[in-house]
DRENDO-1510 file (C-alpha; in Angstrom, 1 decimal, always signed):
<recs>
REC; n; res; u; v; w
REC; 1; MET; +28.5; +8.5; -1.8 .
REC; 2; PRO; +31.0; +10.2; -4.1 .
REC; 3; PRO; +34.4; +10.9; -2.5 .
REC; 4; ALA; +33.6; +14.6; -2.2 .
REC; 5; LEU; +30.4; +15.6; -0.5 .
REC; 6; PRO; +28.2; +17.8; -2.8 .
REC; 7; HIS; +27.2; +21.4; -2.5 .
REC; 8; GLU; +25.5; +23.2; +0.3 .
REC; 9; TRP; +21.7; +23.3; +0.6 .
REC; 10; SER; +20.0; +25.8; -1.7 .
REC; 11; THR; +17.7; +27.0; +1.1 .
REC; 12; ASP; +17.7; +27.2; +4.9 .
REC; 13; ARG; +15.5; +24.1; +4.9 .
REC; 14; PRO; +16.7; +21.4; +2.5 .
REC; 15; ARG; +14.2; +19.7; +0.4 .
REC; 16; VAL; +14.7; +16.0; +0.9 .
REC; 17; GLY; +13.3; +12.9; -0.8 .
REC; 18; LEU; +13.2; +9.5; +0.8 .
REC; 19; VAL; +13.2; +6.4; -1.5 .
REC; 20; LEU; +12.6; +2.9; +0.0 .
REC; 21; GLY; +13.2; +0.1; -2.4 .
REC; 22; ALA; +11.8; -3.4; -2.9 .
REC; 23; GLY; +13.1; -6.5; -1.1 .
REC; 24; GLY; +10.4; -8.8; +0.1 .
REC; 25; VAL; +9.7; -9.6; +3.7 .
REC; 26; LEU; +13.4; -9.5; +4.8 .
REC; 27; GLY; +14.1; -6.4; +2.7 .
REC; 28; GLY; +11.3; -4.6; +4.5 .
REC; 29; ALA; +12.9; -5.8; +7.8 .
REC; 30; TRP; +16.2; -4.3; +6.7 .
REC; 31; LEU; +14.5; -1.0; +5.9 .
REC; 32; VAL; +13.0; -0.9; +9.4 .
REC; 33; GLY; +16.3; -1.4; +11.1 .
REC; 34; ALA; +18.1; +1.1; +8.7 .
REC; 35; LEU; +15.5; +3.8; +9.3 .
REC; 36; HIS; +15.7; +3.3; +13.1 .
REC; 37; ALA; +19.5; +3.7; +12.9 .
REC; 38; ILE; +19.2; +6.8; +10.8 .
REC; 39; ALA; +16.7; +8.5; +13.1 .
REC; 40; SER; +18.7; +7.6; +16.2 .
REC; 41; GLU; +22.1; +8.7; +14.9 .
REC; 42; SER; +21.0; +11.9; +13.0 .
REC; 43; GLY; +18.0; +13.0; +14.9 .
REC; 44; TRP; +16.2; +13.4; +11.5 .
REC; 45; ASP; +12.6; +12.1; +11.2 .
REC; 46; PRO; +12.3; +10.0; +7.9 .
REC; 47; GLY; +8.6; +10.8; +7.8 .
REC; 48; SER; +9.4; +14.5; +7.5 .
REC; 49; ALA; +10.9; +14.0; +4.0 .
REC; 50; ASP; +9.2; +16.1; +1.4 .
REC; 51; CYS; +8.6; +13.1; -0.8 .
REC; 52; ILE; +8.4; +9.5; +0.3 .
REC; 53; VAL; +8.6; +7.0; -2.5 .
REC; 54; GLY; +8.1; +3.3; -1.8 .
REC; 55; THR; +8.3; +0.2; -3.9 .
REC; 56; SER; +7.0; -3.2; -2.8 .
REC; 57; ALA; +8.3; -3.7; +0.7 .
REC; 58; GLY; +9.4; -0.1; +0.7 .
REC; 59; ALA; +5.8; +1.0; -0.1 .
REC; 60; MET; +4.6; -0.8; +3.1 .
REC; 61; ILE; +7.3; +0.6; +5.3 .
REC; 62; GLY; +7.0; +4.0; +3.7 .
REC; 63; ALA; +3.3; +4.1; +4.3 .
REC; 64; LEU; +3.7; +3.2; +8.0 .
REC; 65; VAL; +6.3; +6.0; +8.3 .
REC; 66; ALA; +4.1; +8.5; +6.4 .
REC; 67; CYS; +1.2; +7.6; +8.7 .
REC; 68; GLY; +3.2; +8.5; +11.8 .
REC; 69; THR; +4.4; +5.1; +12.9 .
REC; 70; PRO; +7.9; +5.7; +14.2 .
REC; 71; PRO; +10.7; +3.4; +13.2 .
REC; 72; TRP; +11.6; +2.8; +16.9 .
REC; 73; PHE; +8.0; +1.5; +17.4 .
REC; 74; MET; +8.3; -0.9; +14.5 .
REC; 75; VAL; +11.5; -2.3; +16.0 .
REC; 76; ALA; +9.8; -2.7; +19.5 .
REC; 77; HIS; +6.7; -4.2; +18.0 .
REC; 78; SER; +8.7; -6.7; +15.9 .
REC; 79; ALA; +10.6; -7.7; +19.0 .
REC; 80; GLY; +7.3; -8.8; +20.6 .
REC; 81; GLU; +7.0; -6.0; +23.0 .
REC; 82; ASP; +3.4; -5.6; +24.2 .
REC; 83; ILE; +2.5; -1.9; +24.7 .
REC; 84; ASP; -1.1; -2.4; +25.9 .
REC; 85; GLU; -1.7; +1.3; +26.4 .
REC; 86; LEU; -1.5; +2.1; +22.7 .
REC; 87; SER; -4.3; +1.5; +20.1 .
REC; 88; ASP; -4.2; +1.6; +16.3 .
REC; 89; ALA; -6.3; +3.5; +13.8 .
REC; 90; ARG; -9.2; +1.1; +14.4 .
REC; 91; ALA; -9.1; +1.6; +18.1 .
REC; 92; GLU; -7.8; -1.9; +18.6 .
REC; 93; ALA; -4.9; -2.7; +21.0 .
REC; 94; ALA; -1.6; -2.3; +19.3 .
REC; 95; PRO; -0.2; -5.7; +20.6 .
REC; 96; THR; -2.9; -7.5; +18.6 .
REC; 97; ALA; -1.5; -6.3; +15.3 .
REC; 98; ASP; +0.5; -8.7; +13.1 .
REC; 99; ARG; +4.2; -8.3; +13.9 .
REC; 100; SER; +5.4; -9.2; +10.4 .
REC; 101; ALA; +4.1; -6.2; +8.5 .
REC; 102; GLY; +1.6; -8.2; +6.6 .
REC; 103; ALA; +3.8; -11.2; +5.8 .
REC; 104; ILE; +0.9; -13.7; +6.3 .
REC; 105; PHE; +0.4; -15.9; +3.2 .
REC; 106; ARG; -3.0; -17.3; +2.6 .
REC; 107; LEU; -4.8; -18.3; -0.6 .
REC; 108; ASP; -6.9; -15.7; -2.4 .
REC; 109; ARG; -10.6; -16.7; -2.4 .
REC; 110; SER; -11.3; -15.8; -6.0 .
REC; 111; GLY; -9.9; -19.1; -7.2 .
REC; 112; TRP; -7.5; -20.5; -9.7 .
REC; 113; SER; -6.9; -19.2; -13.2 .
REC; 114; LEU; -5.1; -20.9; -16.1 .
REC; 115; GLY; -2.8; -19.1; -18.5 .
REC; 116; PRO; -0.6; -16.0; -18.2 .
REC; 117; GLY; -1.5; -13.5; -15.5 .
REC; 118; SER; -1.7; -10.8; -18.1 .
REC; 119; TRP; -2.4; -11.9; -21.7 .
REC; 120; ARG; -2.2; -8.3; -22.9 .
REC; 121; LEU; +1.3; -7.7; -21.4 .
REC; 122; ALA; +2.5; -11.2; -22.5 .
REC; 123; VAL; +1.5; -10.7; -26.1 .
REC; 124; ALA; +2.7; -7.1; -26.3 .
REC; 125; SER; +6.1; -7.9; -24.8 .
REC; 126; LEU; +6.4; -10.8; -27.3 .
REC; 127; ALA; +5.6; -8.6; -30.2 .
REC; 128; ARG; +7.9; -5.7; -29.1 .
REC; 129; PRO; +10.4; -7.1; -26.6 .
REC; 130; TYR; +12.6; -4.1; -26.9 .
REC; 131; ARG; +10.0; -1.9; -25.2 .
REC; 132; TYR; +9.9; -3.9; -22.0 .
REC; 133; SER; +12.3; -4.8; -19.2 .
REC; 134; PRO; +13.1; -8.5; -18.9 .
REC; 135; MET; +11.2; -8.6; -15.6 .
REC; 136; ALA; +8.1; -7.1; -17.3 .
REC; 137; MET; +8.2; -9.7; -20.1 .
REC; 138; ILE; +8.5; -12.5; -17.5 .
REC; 139; SER; +5.7; -11.1; -15.4 .
REC; 140; GLY; +3.2; -11.1; -18.2 .
REC; 141; TRP; +3.6; -14.8; -18.8 .
REC; 142; LEU; +3.6; -15.8; -15.1 .
REC; 143; PRO; +0.4; -17.4; -13.9 .
REC; 144; ARG; -2.1; -15.5; -11.9 .
REC; 145; GLY; -0.9; -15.2; -8.3 .
REC; 146; LEU; -2.7; -17.2; -5.6 .
REC; 147; VAL; -1.8; -15.4; -2.4 .
REC; 148; SER; -4.2; -12.8; -1.0 .
REC; 149; THR; -3.0; -9.2; -0.4 .
REC; 150; GLU; -5.6; -8.8; +2.3 .
REC; 151; PRO; -3.1; -9.1; +5.2 .
REC; 152; LEU; -1.0; -6.3; +3.6 .
REC; 153; LYS; -4.1; -4.1; +3.4 .
REC; 154; ASP; -5.1; -4.9; +6.9 .
REC; 155; THR; -1.6; -3.8; +8.2 .
REC; 156; VAL; -2.1; -0.4; +6.4 .
REC; 157; ARG; -5.7; +0.0; +7.8 .
REC; 158; ARG; -4.4; -0.4; +11.3 .
REC; 159; ALA; -2.0; +2.5; +10.7 .
REC; 160; CYS; -4.4; +4.8; +8.8 .
REC; 161; ALA; -8.2; +5.0; +8.9 .
REC; 162; ASP; -8.3; +7.7; +6.2 .
REC; 163; ASP; -8.3; +7.4; +2.5 .
REC; 164; TRP; -4.6; +8.3; +2.3 .
REC; 165; ALA; -1.6; +8.9; +4.5 .
REC; 166; PRO; -1.3; +12.2; +6.4 .
REC; 167; HIS; +1.6; +13.1; +4.2 .
REC; 168; PRO; +1.4; +15.4; +1.2 .
REC; 169; ASN; +3.7; +13.4; -1.0 .
REC; 170; TYR; +3.7; +9.7; -0.3 .
REC; 171; TRP; +3.8; +7.6; -3.5 .
REC; 172; ALA; +3.5; +3.9; -3.8 .
REC; 173; MET; +5.1; +2.6; -7.0 .
REC; 174; ALA; +3.2; +0.0; -9.0 .
REC; 175; VAL; +3.1; -1.3; -12.6 .
REC; 176; ASP; +0.0; -1.5; -14.8 .
REC; 177; TYR; -0.4; -5.2; -15.4 .
REC; 178; GLY; -1.9; -4.5; -18.9 .
REC; 179; THR; +0.7; -2.1; -20.2 .
REC; 180; GLY; +3.8; -2.7; -18.1 .
REC; 181; ARG; +4.0; +1.1; -17.4 .
REC; 182; ARG; +5.1; +2.5; -14.1 .
REC; 183; VAL; +2.6; +4.4; -12.0 .
REC; 184; ALA; +3.2; +6.4; -8.9 .
REC; 185; LEU; +0.0; +6.0; -6.9 .
REC; 186; GLY; -0.6; +9.0; -4.8 .
REC; 187; ARG; +1.1; +11.4; -7.1 .
REC; 188; ALA; -0.9; +14.2; -8.6 .
REC; 189; GLY; -2.6; +13.0; -11.8 .
REC; 190; SER; -2.3; +9.3; -10.9 .
REC; 191; PRO; -5.4; +7.0; -10.7 .
REC; 192; PRO; -7.3; +7.6; -7.5 .
REC; 193; ALA; -6.7; +4.9; -5.0 .
REC; 194; GLN; -7.2; +4.0; -1.3 .
REC; 195; LEU; -4.0; +3.7; +0.6 .
REC; 196; PRO; -4.4; +0.0; +1.5 .
REC; 197; ASP; -5.0; -0.8; -2.2 .
REC; 198; ALA; -2.0; +1.3; -3.4 .
REC; 199; VAL; +0.4; -0.4; -1.0 .
REC; 200; ALA; -1.0; -3.9; -1.8 .
REC; 201; ALA; -0.6; -3.2; -5.5 .
REC; 202; SER; +3.0; -2.1; -5.0 .
REC; 203; CYS; +3.7; -5.4; -3.2 .
REC; 204; ALA; +1.8; -7.7; -5.5 .
REC; 205; ILE; +4.6; -9.9; -6.9 .
REC; 206; PRO; +3.5; -11.4; -10.2 .
REC; 207; GLY; +2.9; -15.1; -10.0 .
REC; 208; PHE; +2.8; -15.0; -6.2 .
REC; 209; TYR; +0.3; -12.3; -5.0 .
REC; 210; ARG; -3.0; -11.8; -6.7 .
REC; 211; ALA; -2.9; -8.6; -8.8 .
REC; 212; VAL; -4.8; -5.6; -7.3 .
REC; 213; GLU; -7.6; -3.9; -9.1 .
REC; 214; ILE; -7.8; -0.1; -8.9 .
REC; 215; GLY; -10.2; +1.9; -11.0 .
REC; 216; GLY; -10.9; -1.0; -13.3 .
REC; 217; ARG; -7.3; -1.7; -14.0 .
REC; 218; THR; -5.0; -4.3; -12.4 .
REC; 219; TYR; -1.6; -3.4; -10.9 .
REC; 220; VAL; +1.4; -5.5; -9.7 .
REC; 221; ASP; +4.6; -5.0; -7.9 .
REC; 222; GLY; +6.5; -1.8; -8.7 .
REC; 223; GLY; +9.7; -3.8; -8.6 .
REC; 224; VAL; +8.7; -5.2; -12.0 .
REC; 225; TYR; +9.9; -1.8; -13.4 .
REC; 226; SER; +12.7; -1.1; -11.0 .
REC; 227; THR; +13.5; -2.3; -7.5 .
REC; 228; SER; +14.4; +1.2; -6.5 .
REC; 229; ASN; +12.4; +3.6; -8.8 .
REC; 230; LEU; +14.8; +6.3; -7.6 .
REC; 231; ASP; +14.6; +8.2; -10.9 .
REC; 232; VAL; +10.9; +9.0; -10.4 .
REC; 233; LEU; +12.2; +12.0; -8.4 .
REC; 234; ARG; +14.5; +13.3; -11.1 .
REC; 235; ASP; +12.4; +16.3; -12.0 .
REC; 236; GLU; +11.3; +17.2; -8.5 .
REC; 237; PRO; +12.6; +20.4; -6.7 .
REC; 238; LEU; +14.8; +18.5; -4.2 .
REC; 239; ASP; +18.2; +19.1; -2.7 .
REC; 240; MET; +18.9; +15.6; -1.5 .
REC; 241; VAL; +17.4; +12.1; -2.0 .
REC; 242; LEU; +18.2; +9.4; +0.5 .
REC; 243; ALA; +17.7; +6.0; -1.1 .
REC; 244; LEU; +17.6; +2.8; +0.9 .
REC; 245; ASN; +17.7; -0.3; -1.4 .
REC; 246; PRO; +17.6; -3.8; +0.1 .
REC; 247; MET; +17.9; -5.5; -3.3 .
REC; 248; SER; +21.3; -4.3; -4.1 .
REC; 249; SER; +24.7; -4.3; -2.3 .
REC; 250; LEU; +28.3; -3.3; -2.8 .
REC; 251; HIS; +29.4; -6.0; -0.4 .
REC; 252; ALA; +28.0; -9.2; -1.7 .
REC; 253; GLY; +30.2; -12.2; -1.0 .
REC; 254; SER; +30.8; -15.3; -3.1 .
REC; 255; ALA; +27.8; -17.5; -4.0 .
REC; 256; GLN; +27.9; -21.2; -3.2 .
REC; 257; THR; +24.4; -22.6; -3.9 .
REC; 258; VAL; +22.2; -22.2; -7.0 .
REC; 259; ALA; +19.8; -20.0; -4.9 .
REC; 260; GLU; +22.7; -17.8; -3.8 .
REC; 261; ARG; +23.9; -17.4; -7.4 .
REC; 262; VAL; +20.4; -16.4; -8.5 .
REC; 263; ALA; +20.2; -13.9; -5.7 .
REC; 264; LEU; +23.6; -12.5; -6.5 .
REC; 265; ARG; +22.6; -11.9; -10.2 .
REC; 266; MET; +19.5; -10.2; -9.1 .
REC; 267; ARG; +21.4; -7.9; -6.7 .
REC; 268; GLN; +23.9; -7.1; -9.4 .
REC; 269; ALA; +21.2; -6.1; -11.8 .
REC; 270; ALA; +19.4; -4.1; -9.1 .
REC; 271; GLY; +22.7; -2.4; -8.3 .
REC; 272; ARG; +23.3; -1.4; -11.9 .
REC; 273; ARG; +19.8; +0.0; -12.2 .
REC; 274; LEU; +20.2; +1.9; -9.0 .
REC; 275; GLY; +23.5; +3.4; -10.1 .
REC; 276; SER; +22.0; +4.5; -13.4 .
REC; 277; GLU; +19.0; +6.1; -11.7 .
REC; 278; ALA; +21.3; +7.8; -9.2 .
REC; 279; LYS; +23.4; +9.3; -12.0 .
REC; 280; ARG; +20.3; +10.8; -13.6 .
REC; 281; LEU; +19.4; +12.6; -10.4 .
REC; 282; ARG; +23.0; +13.8; -9.8 .
REC; 283; ASP; +23.1; +15.1; -13.4 .
REC; 284; ALA; +20.0; +17.1; -12.5 .
REC; 285; GLY; +21.9; +18.7; -9.6 .
REC; 286; ILE; +20.3; +16.6; -6.8 .
REC; 287; GLU; +22.5; +15.1; -4.1 .
REC; 288; VAL; +22.0; +11.3; -3.8 .
REC; 289; VAL; +22.9; +9.3; -0.7 .
REC; 290; LEU; +22.6; +5.5; -1.1 .
REC; 291; LEU; +22.4; +3.0; +1.7 .
REC; 292; GLN; +22.5; -0.8; +0.9 .
REC; 293; PRO; +22.8; -4.0; +2.9 .
REC; 294; MET; +26.3; -5.1; +3.9 .
REC; 295; VAL; +27.8; -8.6; +4.2 .
REC; 296; ALA; +26.5; -9.1; +7.7 .
REC; 297; ASP; +23.0; -8.1; +6.5 .
REC; 298; LEU; +23.2; -10.5; +3.5 .
REC; 299; ASP; +24.4; -13.4; +5.7 .
REC; 300; VAL; +21.3; -13.1; +7.8 .
REC; 301; MET; +18.9; -12.3; +5.0 .
REC; 302; GLY; +19.9; -15.3; +2.9 .
REC; 303; ALA; +18.6; -16.0; -0.6 .
REC; 304; ASN; +14.9; -16.3; +0.3 .
REC; 305; LEU; +13.7; -12.8; +1.0 .
REC; 306; MET; +10.1; -13.9; +1.5 .
REC; 307; SER; +10.9; -15.9; +4.6 .
REC; 308; SER; +9.6; -14.4; +7.9 .
REC; 309; ARG; +11.5; -16.6; +10.3 .
REC; 310; ARG; +14.6; -14.3; +10.5 .
REC; 311; ARG; +12.7; -11.0; +10.2 .
REC; 312; HIS; +13.6; -9.6; +13.6 .
REC; 313; GLU; +17.2; -10.8; +13.4 .
REC; 314; VAL; +17.5; -8.9; +10.1 .
REC; 315; ILE; +16.1; -5.8; +11.8 .
REC; 316; GLU; +18.6; -6.0; +14.6 .
REC; 317; THR; +21.5; -6.6; +12.3 .
REC; 318; ALA; +20.5; -3.6; +10.1 .
REC; 319; VAL; +20.4; -1.4; +13.2 .
REC; 320; GLN; +24.0; -2.4; +14.0 .
REC; 321; THR; +25.4; -2.3; +10.5 .
REC; 322; VAL; +23.8; +1.0; +9.5 .
REC; 323; THR; +24.7; +2.6; +12.8 .
REC; 324; ARG; +28.3; +1.6; +12.3 .
REC; 325; HIS; +28.3; +2.9; +8.7 .
REC; 326; LEU; +26.9; +6.2; +9.7 .
REC; 327; ARG; +29.5; +6.7; +12.4 .
REC; 328; GLU; +32.5; +5.6; +10.2 .
REC; 329; SER; +31.6; +7.4; +6.9 .
REC; 330; PRO; +30.8; +10.9; +5.8 .
REC; 331; VAL; +27.2; +9.8; +5.3 .
REC; 332; GLY; +26.5; +10.1; +9.0 .
REC; 333; ALA; +27.8; +13.6; +9.2 .
REC; 334; ARG; +25.8; +14.6; +6.2 .
REC; 335; LEU; +22.5; +13.3; +7.5 .
REC; 336; ALA; +23.2; +14.9; +10.8 .
REC; 337; GLN; +23.0; +18.3; +9.0 .
REC; 338; LEU; +19.3; +17.6; +8.2 .
REC; 339; PRO; +16.7; +19.5; +10.3 .
REC; 340; ALA; +16.0; +17.7; +13.6 .
REC; 341; GLY; +12.7; +15.9; +13.7 .
REC; 342; ASP; +10.0; +15.7; +16.3 .
REC; 343; PRO; +11.7; +13.9; +19.2 .
REC; 344; ARG; +8.6; +11.8; +19.8 .
REC; 345; LEU; +8.9; +10.3; +16.3 .
REC; 346; VAL; +12.7; +10.0; +16.3 .
REC; 347; ARG; +13.3; +8.3; +19.6 .
REC; 348; ARG; +11.1; +6.5; +22.1 .
REC; 349; PRO; +9.6; +9.0; +24.6 .
REC; 350; ALA; +10.4; +8.7; +28.2 .
REC; 351; GLY; +7.8; +7.6; +30.7 .
REC; 352; ALA; +5.0; +5.1; +30.6 .
REC; 353; PRO; +3.3; +4.5; +27.3 .
REC; 354; SER; +0.1; +6.0; +28.8 .
REC; 355; THR; +1.8; +9.3; +28.7 .
REC; 356; TRP; +2.9; +9.0; +25.0 .
REC; 357; PRO; +1.1; +11.1; +22.4 .
REC; 358; ASP; -1.2; +9.7; +19.7 .
REC; 359; PHE; +1.4; +9.3; +16.9 .
REC; 360; ARG; -1.3; +9.7; +14.2 .
REC; 361; VAL; -2.0; +13.2; +15.6 .
REC; 362; VAL; +1.7; +14.0; +15.7 .
REC; 363; ALA; +1.9; +12.9; +12.0 .
REC; 364; LEU; -0.9; +15.4; +11.2 .
REC; 365; GLU; +1.0; +18.1; +13.1 .
REC; 366; ARG; +4.1; +17.2; +11.0 .
REC; 367; ARG; +2.2; +17.6; +7.8 .
REC; 368; ALA; +1.0; +21.1; +9.0 .
REC; 369; ARG; +4.6; +22.1; +9.6 .
REC; 370; LEU; +5.7; +20.8; +6.2 .
REC; 371; SER; +3.0; +22.9; +4.6 .
REC; 372; ALA; +3.9; +25.9; +6.6 .
REC; 373; GLY; +7.6; +25.5; +5.6 .
REC; 374; GLU; +6.6; +25.3; +2.0 .
REC; 375; ALA; +4.7; +28.6; +2.2 .
REC; 376; VAL; +7.7; +30.4; +3.9 .
REC; 377; VAL; +10.4; +29.2; +1.6 .
REC; 378; GLY; +8.3; +30.0; -1.5 .
REC; 379; ARG; +10.0; +27.4; -3.6 .
REC; 380; TRP; +8.2; +24.4; -2.1 .
REC; 381; PRO; +5.1; +23.5; -4.1 .
REC; 382; ALA; +2.0; +22.2; -2.3 .
REC; 383; ARG; +2.8; +18.8; -4.0 .
REC; 384; CYS; +6.3; +17.9; -5.2 .
REC; 385; SER; +4.9; +16.9; -8.6 .
REC; 386; ASP; +3.8; +18.9; -11.6 .
REC; 387; PRO; +0.1; +17.8; -12.0 .
REC; 388; THR; +0.4; +18.4; -15.8 .
REC; 389; ARG; +2.9; +15.6; -16.2 .
REC; 390; ALA; +1.7; +12.1; -16.9 .
REC; 391; PRO; +2.0; +9.9; -13.8 .
REC; 392; ALA; +2.7; +6.7; -15.7 .
REC; 393; GLU; +6.0; +6.1; -17.4 .
</recs>
């Protein structure tokens, strides 16, 4: 946050965007803890944001939030709590669901493949390297990923039985593996996609996960373009954008090992990109609030963000660090000014789980309230995006 907090809201109901960045398994865990801390401290429901943009791990957590899964439930489920009275979108008992948000690694059944994962991107980036980011150039030459994305899709299917999330503006950021162009799946004008496929595509790390085919084209991790993709909201009619970015940090300590040095360089690059994207939004008159991991978070996360062994420890640490940050900085006071969310989605309801509501129904009610608010204010479009603008960038 800049030293002086920005202007007042332009309407009685501020228009808020939520951006959840990439970060692997442990980055997703940090997002869960951070969102739980934000909801608990401010009373604001992250799922009530007018636009939710997720990249890679952020696409998974964003999809769960958009489908009505409260952050407090993600924390409880990750901790191993068995809430037998609840069922998922497939009418299966909630405790039977994977507790790692799809972080189950098994080989894809379609077999091995020699050569670059994307010959088209590899050759194009070699011919015109100035048109592609370093990560996009590397991604084209990496071999075809061997790990299946089915566990990721299965996690999403358990949260949503419909084609898309019950949220008018949930976008999963992916990259066209043939062209290297960014695509916001779910945005008006983007290629039609099922929610599980869109999330899996956004998470498909080149060389690790198998690329996801949607509409005859293959897509990979949106982090290939940017770990944050904050600037995708630069032209949207928003008052504030809250961005949580696990891949960057202002508090990184000294690196000791080779792996730590590599991780530090990646965080520095992600931080520079995040700062540049935030400036573009601020220049457009949009207030930007950034939250990033702190030293305590980084110590627990370590250099291997794809490890699932410390996942819940990262969640618990994030709850503590983000809560402390909100209480000790102007950010907490600013977020407390946001409209209060549905208490059932913000904090764990009192009473036995058998008395709790169906959170998927609550998410549909939330969508209806968002639509009603748009109609009243008059400046809130049915979708944040202009459908005449090309979705890929």
